[in-house]
N, C-alpha and C positions, 0 to 999 in steps of 0.2 A: 743684878748682874751689872758689873762695872765695865768701863771702857777707858782706853787711853788715847790721847790725841797728840800729834806732833805736826807742826806746820813747817814745811821745808822752805828753804830760802827762795825758791821760785813760786811760792804761794800754794803749792799742792798740800792739801790737808789729808793726813793719814789717821784713820780711826781704827783701833783694834779692840776686839773683845776676846780675851784669852779664855779658851775653854779646854783645859788640859785633859778633861775626861773624854773628849770626842776623838774620833779617828779621822776626821775630815777637816779641811780648811776651805771656806767659801770666800771668794774675793769678788767684790763688785767695784768697778770704776764708774762713778757717776760724773757726768759732764753736763754742765748747765747750758745745754744747747738742744732745743727742740723746735717744734713747728711754730712756736710763738716768736722765734728769732728770725723767721723767714720773711721774704717779700712775696707778693703775688706771683712774680716771675719764677721764683725758685721754690714755691711751696711743694713740699715733698722731699727736699734735698736732705734733711736730717735723717729721715728713714732710709733713703737711697744710700747715703754715706754709711749708715750702719751696716747695710748689706755688703758694701764694697770693702769694708775693713776685714772681712773674712776671706777675701779672694786672693790674697797673696801679699807677702812682705819680703823684706830683704833676706831674712833668714829662712822663711818658709814661703818659697815662691808660688806654691800652689795651695788652693783651698784644702785639698786633701792632707797636705802636710801639717797645716794648722790643726785640723781635726785629729790627726793621728797623735800629735804631741800631747793632746789632752785625753782623748778616748783610748789611746794605746796603753794608758796606765789606769783605766777604769773611771776616768773623770767625765765631766759634762761641761759643755760651754754653750752660751747663748747670749743674746742681747735684745734690747727693746728700745723703742723710741716713743716718747710721749710729747705732750704739748710743751712741757717745760724742761725736759732733760732727755739725755740718751744714756743708757747704761750697758756696760759690757761685763759679763759675769762668767766665772767658772767655779767648779766644785771638784776638789781632788782629794785623794787620800793624803793625809798630813805629810807623809815622807816625800810626796811629789809636788808640794805646794809651790816650790820655786819654778816648776815647769809652767804653772798657770801664770805666775807673775811675769815671766819672760814673754809668754805668748801675748798677754795683754799689752805689754810694752811694745812689742813688734807691731801689733795691729793698730794701736793708736798713734804711734810716732814714726813708724817705718813702713807704712802701707805703700804698695806699688801703685795703686790707682791706675791699673793698666787699661788703656783705651779699649782694647778688644773685650776685656772683662766687663767694662762699663756697658758696652753695647749689648753684650749677652744678657747682662742683668736687667736691662730695660724690659726685656720680654718677661722675665721672671716677675718683676714688680707689677707689670700690667696684668699678668695672670692673677697676682695677689689682689689687685683692685677688682678684677672680675669675680674672684671668689668672694670678696667682701660684699659686692653688690648682690650676689646670689644668696648671701646669708642674711636674712632679715634681722636677726638679733644683733648683728654687728652694724648693718647699714642704718637701722632705725636710730641707733645711738648717734651716728654722725649727723643724721638729719636733725636730731634734737639739739646737738651742740651748735650747729649752724643757725638754728632758730633762736637759741638763747643769746648767742653772741654773733650777730650777723655782720658781715663786711669788716671783719677784724681777725687777726691771726688766731685768737683763741677758738674761733668758730670754724677755722679751716680744717680740712681732713689731714690728719697726720701723715697719711700715706701719699698725699698729693693728688694731682690729676694726671691722666694719661698724656695730655699735651705737654705738661712740664717734664714728665719722666722722659719723653722722647727728645726734649730740647736741652736738658741739662748737660753741660760740657765738663770735661776734666778740670779745667781751670776754675769752674764754679765750685767744685769740691775743694780745691786747694785754697781758694779765697775764703770759703766758709770756715775751714779748719784754722786758717791763719787768724781769723777774727775771733773764734770761739773756743778752740781746743788749746787753751793755755792754762798756766798754773792756777790762776785765781778761780777758774771755772771747774777745777777737778777735785773730786773727793775720792780717795781710795779707802774702802771699808773692808776689813778683813776679820773674819770670825772663825775660831777653831783652835786646834792644838798647835799653836805657834806663838812665840814671844813677840811682844811689841817691838823691842829693840831690833830683833832680826828683820822684821818687816820694814822698819824705817831704814835700816842699812841697805837692804836690797833695793827698795824703791828710790832711795836717794841717788843710786847709781843708774837704775833703769830709766827713771823719769827725769834725769837731769837735763835732757834736751828741751823740756817744756820751758816756755818763757813766762816771766812775770809780766802780766798785762791786764788791762781792764777793758772789757768789751761793753758796748752800749747795752743797757737793760732793755728787755722787750717792753713795748707799750702796755700800760695797764688796761684791764678790761673796761670797756665802755658799757655802762649800765643805763639803759634809757627806756626800759619797758614800762608801759603804763596800763596795759590791759592783758587779759589772757590771749595766748597765741596758739594757732594750730597750723601744722604743716603736714600735708598728705602726699605720699609718694604712691601714685597709682600703679598697682601691679596686680595681675590676676593670681591670687593666692588662695589656698584652701583655709588659711587661718589669718586673722588680723594680728599684726605685731604692733605693740603700743609701747611708747616710752614717754612717761610723764615726768617732767623735771621741774624743780624749783631751785633757785639760787640758795647757796648755803654759805659756808664759812671757809676762810683761808687757813693755811697751815698754822698761823700764829694767833688766830682768834680764840680767846678763852672759851667761847661758847661751843667750840668744836667737840668737846667731850660730851656735853649734854646732847648735842646734835647726833653724835654716834649712838648714844643710848636710844634716842628717838627712832633712829633708823633700825636699831635692833628690835625694838618693840613693833615697829611698823612692818618690816619685811624680811627679817633674817630667820630662816629656818621654818620648820613645820609647826612651830608653836607661835609664830608671828600672827599679827592681826590680819594682814593681807591673805596669808595662806588659809587661816581658819575661816575668815568671813567671806572672802571672794571666791576661793576655790571650794573649800569643804562645805560651807553653809549654802552659798548661792550657786555653786557649780558654774561660774562664769569663765573660768580659765583653767587650763592644765598647769601651766607654769606662771607663777607670779612671785616677784621678790623685789626688794629695794636695795640700794647701795648708795654710798657717799663717795665723793671725790673732792679733794682740796687742791687749790693752786696757791700761788703766793698772795694773790689779791682777791680771790673769790673762791667759790666752790659750788657743787651741786648735789642735790639728792635726787635720785632717779628711781622711778618705779618702772619695771619692765614686765610685760605680760604677753602671752600668746593666747588668743581668744577665738572662740567661735565667731564667724563673721556677723551673725545676726545679734550677737550680744555685746557689740562694741560700745554702744551708747550706755547700756546698763552698767558695764564695767567702769566706764569713765565716771559715771555718777557715784558708783560704789566706792571707788578709790578716793574721790573728792570727799565723800562722807567720812572716810577714815582719817583724812587730813583734819577735817572739822572736829572730829571727836578728840584727836590728840591736842588740838588747839584749845577747845572749849570745855572739855571734861577732864577733871584731874585724874591722872593715872593712879591706879590702886597701888598701895605700898608693896603688896606681894608681887605685882607685875614689874615694878621698878627693881625689886630685889632680884627677880629672875634675870632681868636684862643686865644688871650689874654683874651677876655671877657668870652669865653667858660671855660678856665681853672680857672679863678678867680671866675666865677659864680659857677662852680661845687665845688670849695673849700669852698665858702661861705655857700652853701647849706649843705655841709657835717658837718659844724661846728654847725648845729642845733641838731646834734645827739650825745649824750654822748658817744656812742660806738666809733664813728669816732674820737671824741676828745681824748678819751683815747688812741686810736691807734696812732694818730698824734704825741702826745708827747712821748709816751712810745717807739716807734720805733726810733725816733730821739735820745733819750737818750741812747739807746742801741748801736747805730751805728755811730752817728755823733759827731764831736768834740764839737759842741754847738747846743742848741735847738733854733729854730726860730719859732716865732708865725706866724699865717697866714698872718697878715698884713706885716710882714717883707718879707715873700716869695712873696706876691703880688707885693710889691715894686720892688723886683728884676725882676720879670716877666715884669712889666710895662716898665722897662728901656731897655729891649732887643730890638735890631734893626733888620732890614732885613739882614744886613751884619753879625750880630752875628749868625743868623740861617744858613746862607749860609756857613759861616766858619765851623760851627759844622757839617753840612751836608757833607762838604768836608773831615772831619775827619773820618766819619763812612761809607759813601757810596763809598767804593772802591772794586775792584774786589777780592782782597785777603781777604776781610772781609765778603764774601757772603757764607751763609750756608743754604742748602735746604734739608728739611726732607719731605718725601712723604709716604703716606700709600695708596696702591691701587694695581691693577693688572698690575704692570709695572716691566720690567726686564732690559730695556736698559738705564742704568744710563748715558752713554756717550752722547746719543742724548739729554737727558734732560739737562745735564751739559753744552752742547753747547748753550743753551738758557740763561744760568745763567752768564750774563756778563753786565757790565756797560760801554757803549760806550763812 
């Protein structure tokens, strides 16, 4: 699957993947502005701003009008904020794709940022924080991130703090956008039944107000861990929630492909080692899985599990044993073959969806030195050997790289820490 790229005079990058066989067009505007760009005083502003851009614009003064412009023709719209970017997205029938382009333009460059709407939204976000705190599977992830990258933006909660949400002013939003929402930071990724030239023509007009500017890069991650670490959030629960994380690889690290295969073998699906050995054989967890996440300068592999309270220590030991086996015992050829087929198959299936294609190319353009199409990535995956995976496992599965976050009625961190080791 091929793509086309055009850079506008104001620095905005437009990526398209023409899919004439499809009935839809997915558009994602990526902006290189996330919680890593914040200061302690405005932590949470990236996510707060994402909410505010839905609340009214010059052409669509009310939130309902923005929604109707998309949903009124059967489309969908959404947005998300992460540590290193914010994205605004919509999906529309191909004949109404221009509706989506205009709505995105209005939201990003012509938002009203109404004072009353800001004050109303404070309560909404505080309730979102409350909901997150009541959801252990989400909250334990934030505890893990703050444990791995303490006292630095990468470890701060993307959603911010209640104190900051109550204190952020309209001018703070404006200053933040002036600093980060400019041409060099924006990637427009469009996939579906539409021509590249048409997309470029439309966005050249709609996004012409963006300025060519260079903002300061966020500070790199500070890595100073020298021993295993444990963080416990005491809470009376009926189940222990665990997140065990190790540092991994950035977007551009060549070892990220082998890392992805290791993660697949470890914890992806009901045929993974964690599922078969921790749940099925030992009966230590109902839910257990692993995942990977990359940033520009680092990354993490995380194991998440929901456990019987009395089986926490046994589960920590069992998960660590799975790390050791991946590091010290060569993976069988047939298991590697299944992992390759799993990753390649999932990738192939995702390319049938214009939304996924838009994300595939847009995210790469934002963060990576060059874009690769799925066939190129599959070729790299196919070349990986058992030795490659064992070498990468040796890089990440070390005692000084272990981080364990727990939510539950526990107080003795030292006894749990004694289980957190790789023999």
